[in-house]
C-alpha angles and dihedrals in degrees: 000000000000108000124232092253086055092051090047090051088050092051092049093049097044095044093045087054091045092050090048089051090050089050092051091049091052098042105116093198092057108040100157140123096262089095088067090052091053092040092051092049087049092053089048090057094045091052088055090052095056102034129049098223123069108209143087096293090059096047093051089045090053090053092050099042108029110022086044088059087065097039120010092208093077086072099031105037107127128207107213115201130191110248096358135080119276119256130218095195109121091131092058091046090051091053096048098039107030105026101032099024104038098029103037102022103031089228138098091216110088117232125238091268091055092044088052090056095047104281114142130204113245091013088128131027125186131220145145130249089262087074089070088234126135122238112259093005124154114246131161125232114188090345093305120119114241136181114231114221116199116209099221094045093047093051092047090051090054093051090050089048089054087053089054096048091050091047091051092047091056087065100031112066092189092056092046090053094048088051090052095043092048091048092051095047098037111019111202120243109274135187131220100078137088136202121218117205115222121217 
């Protein structure tokens, strides 16, 4: 079982990462899509903490069950098409566009494999608050429905989700153990250190 000090350490590490992500999202000198790459990689890591699997199913389940505790629209957002049935598949689009696209392909356009598995071009667009858009709002680009992700709100949602996970782990010994085991086997990226090259 993950001991209380291990859970406190996990909280410290994950909240520090979440706050660094929020700082990056708010930085007016560096408004770019890199915050979404980091956020998507962080979600991938968090999904591996709370579920025993490590694939697409767990990522999507994490969005539906954990991110949606912070903001219900991660689960309920609906793409409304002209002449076709509406779809409530934002977790799938996040997997194909943000996790596979941004993190693994360095692009917000899903590749052919992702499209073959349900990913859609323009299903997610990214912005900052300066755009005056609303996080997880429905917009249309070239006639296609898209979900707008706002960097500052997305980062704040991830921080709140970290808080939910830690709170749950205090009551759930199995979750606390999974967190401690994962952190021992695969420590997350942390700041506060420097490497000096020797000549």
